[in-house]
C-alpha positions as CSV (number, residue, x, y, z in Angstrom):
1,M,85.0,27.2,20.0
2,K,85.5,23.7,21.3
3,T,82.7,21.2,20.2
4,H,81.0,19.8,23.3
5,L,81.8,16.1,23.4
6,N,80.9,13.3,25.8
7,T,82.7,11.5,28.6
8,L,82.6,7.7,28.5
9,F,82.0,6.4,32.0
10,V,82.6,2.6,32.5
11,M,81.3,1.1,35.7
12,T,80.7,-2.5,34.8
13,Q,83.2,-4.6,36.8
14,G,85.4,-6.8,34.7
15,A,84.9,-4.7,31.5
16,Y,87.8,-4.4,29.0
17,L,88.2,-1.4,26.8
18,R,90.1,-1.8,23.5
19,K,90.8,0.1,20.3
20,Q,89.2,-1.0,17.1
21,S,90.0,1.2,14.1
22,D,89.2,4.7,15.4
23,A,86.7,3.6,18.0
24,V,86.5,2.4,21.6
25,V,85.0,-1.0,22.1
26,V,83.8,-2.1,25.5
27,R,83.9,-5.9,26.0
28,V,82.1,-7.7,28.9
29,E,82.3,-11.4,29.4
30,K,83.9,-11.9,26.0
31,K,81.1,-10.0,24.2
32,D,81.3,-6.5,22.6
33,V,78.5,-4.5,24.3
34,F,79.3,-0.9,23.3
35,R,81.2,0.9,20.6
36,V,81.8,4.7,20.2
37,P,84.2,6.6,17.9
38,L,87.1,8.3,19.6
39,L,86.2,11.4,17.6
40,N,83.0,11.8,19.8
41,L,84.8,11.6,23.1
42,D,86.7,14.1,25.2
43,G,87.6,11.7,28.0
44,I,87.2,8.2,29.5
45,V,86.6,7.5,33.2
46,C,86.9,3.9,34.5
47,F,85.5,2.9,37.9
48,G,86.9,-0.1,39.8
49,R,88.0,-3.3,38.0
50,V,88.0,-2.0,34.5
51,S,90.9,-2.8,32.1
52,V,92.2,-0.6,29.2
53,S,94.4,-1.9,26.4
54,P,97.8,-0.2,25.8
55,F,96.8,0.5,22.2
56,L,93.7,2.4,23.4
57,L,95.8,4.3,26.0
58,G,98.2,5.4,23.3
59,A,95.4,6.4,20.9
60,C,93.8,8.5,23.6
61,A,97.1,10.2,24.5
62,D,97.8,11.0,20.9
63,R,94.3,12.6,20.6
64,G,94.5,14.6,23.8
65,L,91.8,12.5,25.5
66,S,92.4,11.8,29.2
67,V,91.8,8.4,30.7
68,S,91.0,8.6,34.5
69,L,91.2,5.5,36.7
70,M,88.9,5.7,39.8
71,T,88.1,3.4,42.6
72,R,84.6,1.9,42.4
73,Y,83.4,4.7,44.7
74,G,84.8,7.6,42.7
75,R,88.2,8.4,44.3
76,L,90.8,9.3,41.6
77,M,93.8,6.9,41.5
78,A,95.5,7.9,38.3
79,S,95.0,9.8,35.1
80,V,96.7,9.0,31.8
81,N,97.4,12.0,29.6
82,G,99.5,12.6,26.5
83,F,102.1,15.3,25.9
84,T,100.8,18.6,27.3
85,R,99.7,20.8,24.4
86,G,99.9,24.5,24.1
87,N,102.7,27.1,24.3
88,V,105.4,26.4,26.8
89,L,105.6,30.2,27.4
90,L,102.0,30.1,28.7
91,R,102.9,27.4,31.3
92,R,106.1,29.3,32.3
93,E,104.0,32.4,33.0
94,Q,101.5,30.3,35.0
95,Y,104.3,29.1,37.2
96,R,105.7,32.6,37.6
97,R,102.3,34.0,38.7
98,A,101.7,31.2,41.1
99,D,105.0,32.1,42.8
100,V,104.2,35.8,43.2
101,P,101.9,36.2,46.2
102,E,100.1,39.3,45.0
103,L,99.4,37.9,41.5
104,A,98.4,34.5,42.9
105,A,96.0,36.2,45.3
106,S,94.4,38.1,42.5
107,L,93.6,34.9,40.6
108,A,92.4,33.1,43.7
109,R,90.2,36.0,44.7
110,S,88.4,35.9,41.4
111,C,87.7,32.1,41.8
112,V,86.3,32.6,45.3
113,I,84.1,35.5,44.2
114,G,82.6,33.3,41.5
115,K,82.0,30.5,44.0
116,L,80.4,32.7,46.6
117,A,78.3,34.5,44.0
118,N,76.9,31.1,42.9
119,F,76.3,30.1,46.5
120,R,74.2,33.3,47.0
121,T,72.3,32.7,43.8
122,L,71.4,29.1,44.6
123,L,70.3,30.1,48.2
124,R,68.2,33.0,46.9
125,R,66.4,30.9,44.4
126,A,65.7,28.2,47.0
127,A,64.4,30.8,49.4
128,R,61.9,32.2,46.8
129,E,60.7,28.7,45.9
130,T,60.2,27.2,49.4
131,K,56.9,27.6,51.2
132,Q,58.3,26.8,54.7
133,G,58.7,30.0,56.7
134,E,61.6,28.8,58.8
135,S,63.6,27.5,55.8
136,K,62.9,30.6,53.8
137,E,64.2,32.8,56.6
138,K,67.4,30.7,57.2
139,L,68.2,30.5,53.4
140,S,67.6,34.2,53.0
141,T,69.8,35.0,56.0
142,A,72.6,32.8,54.7
143,A,72.4,34.4,51.3
144,R,72.7,37.9,52.8
145,R,75.7,36.8,54.9
146,I,77.5,35.4,51.8
147,A,76.6,38.6,49.9
148,Q,78.4,40.6,52.6
149,T,81.3,38.3,52.3
150,V,81.5,38.9,48.6
151,K,81.8,42.6,49.3
152,R,84.9,41.9,51.5
153,L,86.6,40.6,48.4
154,A,86.1,43.8,46.5
155,T,89.6,44.9,47.6
156,P,92.8,42.9,47.3
157,E,93.6,40.5,50.2
158,T,96.4,38.1,51.0
159,L,96.0,34.4,50.0
160,D,95.6,33.4,53.6
161,V,92.8,35.9,54.1
162,I,91.1,34.8,50.9
163,R,91.2,31.2,51.9
164,G,89.8,32.1,55.3
165,I,86.9,34.0,53.7
166,E,86.2,31.1,51.4
167,G,86.1,28.7,54.3
168,D,83.8,30.8,56.4
169,A,81.4,31.3,53.5
170,S,81.4,27.5,52.8
171,R,80.5,26.8,56.4
172,V,77.6,29.3,56.2
173,Y,76.4,27.6,53.0
174,F,76.5,24.1,54.2
175,S,75.0,25.1,57.6
176,V,71.7,25.6,55.7
177,F,72.1,22.9,53.0
178,D,69.6,20.7,54.8
179,H,66.9,23.4,54.1
180,L,67.5,22.9,50.4
181,I,66.2,19.4,50.7
182,R,62.5,19.2,50.3
183,R,61.7,15.8,51.6
184,D,61.2,14.6,55.2
185,D,63.1,11.3,55.0
186,D,65.5,10.9,57.9
187,D,67.8,9.0,55.5
188,F,68.3,12.1,53.4
189,R,69.1,14.6,56.2
190,F,72.3,16.7,56.0
191,T,74.2,18.0,59.0
192,V,77.8,18.7,58.0
193,R,80.0,18.3,55.0
194,S,82.1,15.1,55.4
195,R,84.5,13.8,52.8
196,R,86.8,10.9,53.7
197,P,84.7,8.9,54.1
198,P,81.2,10.6,53.5
199,K,79.0,10.0,56.5
200,D,75.6,10.1,54.9
201,A,73.8,9.7,51.6
202,I,74.0,13.4,50.6
203,N,77.7,13.6,51.2
204,A,78.2,10.3,49.3
205,M,76.5,11.8,46.3
206,L,78.3,15.1,46.6
207,S,81.8,13.5,46.8
208,F,81.2,11.2,43.9
209,A,79.9,14.0,41.6
210,Y,82.7,16.4,42.7
211,A,85.1,13.7,41.5
212,L,83.4,13.7,38.1
213,L,83.6,17.5,37.9
214,S,87.2,17.4,38.8
215,H,87.9,15.1,35.9
216,D,86.1,17.4,33.5
217,V,87.9,20.6,34.7
218,R,91.3,18.9,34.7
219,S,90.7,17.9,31.1
220,A,89.7,21.4,30.2
221,C,92.9,22.8,31.7
222,E,95.1,20.3,29.8
223,A,93.2,21.1,26.5
224,A,93.9,24.9,27.1
225,G,97.6,24.2,27.4
226,L,97.7,24.8,31.2
227,D,99.3,22.8,33.9
228,A,96.3,21.4,35.9
229,A,98.6,20.8,38.9
230,V,99.6,24.4,39.5
231,G,96.9,26.6,41.0
232,C,96.7,29.6,43.4
233,L,93.8,29.0,45.8
234,H,94.8,25.4,46.5
235,R,98.3,24.9,47.8
236,D,100.6,22.7,45.8
237,R,100.6,19.1,46.9
238,P,101.9,16.0,45.0
239,G,99.2,14.4,43.0
240,R,96.7,17.3,43.5
241,P,95.3,19.1,40.4
242,G,95.5,22.5,42.1
243,L,94.4,24.6,39.1
244,A,91.5,22.2,38.3
245,L,90.3,22.5,41.9
246,D,90.6,26.3,41.7
247,L,88.5,26.5,38.6
248,M,85.9,24.0,39.7
249,E,85.1,25.9,42.9
250,E,82.7,28.3,41.0
251,L,81.1,25.3,39.3
252,R,80.3,23.2,42.3
253,P,77.0,24.8,43.2
254,V,76.0,25.3,39.6
255,I,76.5,21.8,38.4
256,V,77.0,19.2,41.2
257,D,74.9,20.7,44.0
258,R,71.9,21.3,41.6
259,V,72.2,17.7,40.3
260,V,72.3,16.1,43.8
261,L,69.4,18.3,45.2
262,S,67.3,17.6,42.1
263,L,67.7,13.8,42.4
264,V,66.8,13.9,46.1
265,N,63.9,16.4,45.9
266,R,62.3,14.5,43.0
267,R,62.6,11.3,45.0
268,Q,64.6,9.6,42.3
269,V,67.1,8.1,44.8
270,H,66.1,5.9,47.7
271,S,67.6,4.9,51.0
272,S,68.0,1.3,49.7
273,G,70.6,2.6,47.3
274,F,73.1,3.4,50.1
275,T,75.0,1.2,52.5
276,T,76.9,2.0,55.7
277,E,80.3,0.4,56.0
278,P,81.9,-0.7,59.3
279,T,84.1,2.4,59.2
280,G,81.0,4.6,59.2
281,G,81.3,5.7,55.6
282,V,78.3,5.6,53.3
283,R,78.5,4.2,49.8
284,M,76.1,4.2,46.8
285,D,75.2,1.0,45.0
286,D,75.8,0.7,41.3
287,K,72.2,1.6,40.3
288,T,72.4,4.9,42.2
289,R,75.8,5.8,40.8
290,K,74.5,5.2,37.3
291,L,71.5,7.4,38.0
292,L,73.8,10.1,39.3
293,L,76.1,9.8,36.3
294,A,73.1,10.1,33.9
295,E,71.7,13.2,35.6
296,Y,75.2,14.7,35.7
297,Q,75.6,14.3,32.0
298,K,72.1,15.7,31.4
299,R,72.9,18.7,33.5
300,K,76.0,19.4,31.3
301,Q,73.7,19.4,28.2
302,E,71.5,22.3,29.5
303,E,71.8,25.5,27.6
304,I,72.9,28.7,29.5
305,T,74.1,32.2,28.5
306,H,77.7,32.7,29.5
307,P,77.7,35.9,31.7
308,F,81.0,37.2,30.4
309,L,81.0,36.1,26.8
310,D,77.2,36.6,26.4
311,E,77.0,33.5,24.2
312,R,74.6,30.6,24.4
313,M,76.3,27.2,25.1
314,S,75.9,24.0,27.0
315,L,76.9,24.0,30.6
316,G,79.4,21.3,29.9
317,L,81.4,23.8,27.7
318,V,81.9,26.2,30.6
319,P,85.0,24.5,32.1
320,H,86.7,24.7,28.7
321,L,85.7,28.4,28.3
322,Q,86.9,29.2,31.9
323,A,90.2,27.5,31.3
324,R,90.7,29.6,28.2
325,L,89.8,32.8,29.9
326,Y,92.3,31.9,32.6
327,A,94.9,31.4,29.9
328,R,94.0,34.8,28.4
329,V,94.8,36.5,31.7
330,L,98.2,34.8,31.7
331,R,98.8,36.2,28.2
332,D,97.8,39.7,29.4
333,D,94.8,39.7,27.0
334,L,92.5,40.3,30.0
335,D,93.2,42.4,33.1
336,A,91.6,39.9,35.5
337,Y,90.1,36.4,35.5
338,P,86.3,36.6,35.0
339,P,84.7,33.9,37.1
340,F,81.5,32.1,35.9
341,A,78.7,33.9,37.9
342,W,75.4,32.0,37.5
343,R,72.4,34.1,36.8
């Protein structure tokens, strides 16, 4: 079992990270403001104008810690990783299965089933908790439609059909996402999912937090000896971590959506924390991003029971367990990939 470690997020512009003995030291304006042992980290994420010393990059690569370089607003620019660990035979089998349509479709189908099952669970819980009749009905109807979609995946389908089913279910889910928001501020209304750039405050928070989840799942894939770039559900594209995106699908509603909805519904975020750019994109200020980061980390510390392994663990461990279950399928230790279905 992998010990649940922490990710170091650095958002202070002009910060410089260096190695001192076996620790990371963050230096701001010629003063050391933070120090943490490398032993306690499983990754470093730098936002914007943050520098990292070559010696620290080398130490992280040697220890299997990823260093991700993001724009100030959360778009991944580059990731520094050391030599890929694990059995080369495992990765060769991963490539073979990705190239066989029937085998790739089987793995993709499991990931989509997990995602849709978690959509359904989140909507059902929200329907039970809401007191507004219209919202309750729309959330319940959407949950039923997605439940029917899950049944369509009970039998094998082609990759194109699976991708189409996933897209249809996602549209149903986001069509009622606004009913998950329990506040009447016009500044926190949701109409449609928009990505590049996000067109409202909710989309800005979702996109930023999905980038954080992508980093965590990508690190989990690398730690399990898998190639994070070669997935089945997401088509191969230069610079895209296909497998990481496949495995994070089932975790989006469980981790990110819950965090964003919690911050909005508890009125912890305010309209003053967002600005609209000339292009129409909406961005968070540093205070709001730090709040979202803190809540994201807190969510990862919550205890859950893994539905397949039946073990208690922190939610932040789930990406690592799912990556290892995926590897077990490639080794033929499991007949099919068991997605993380939230209870």
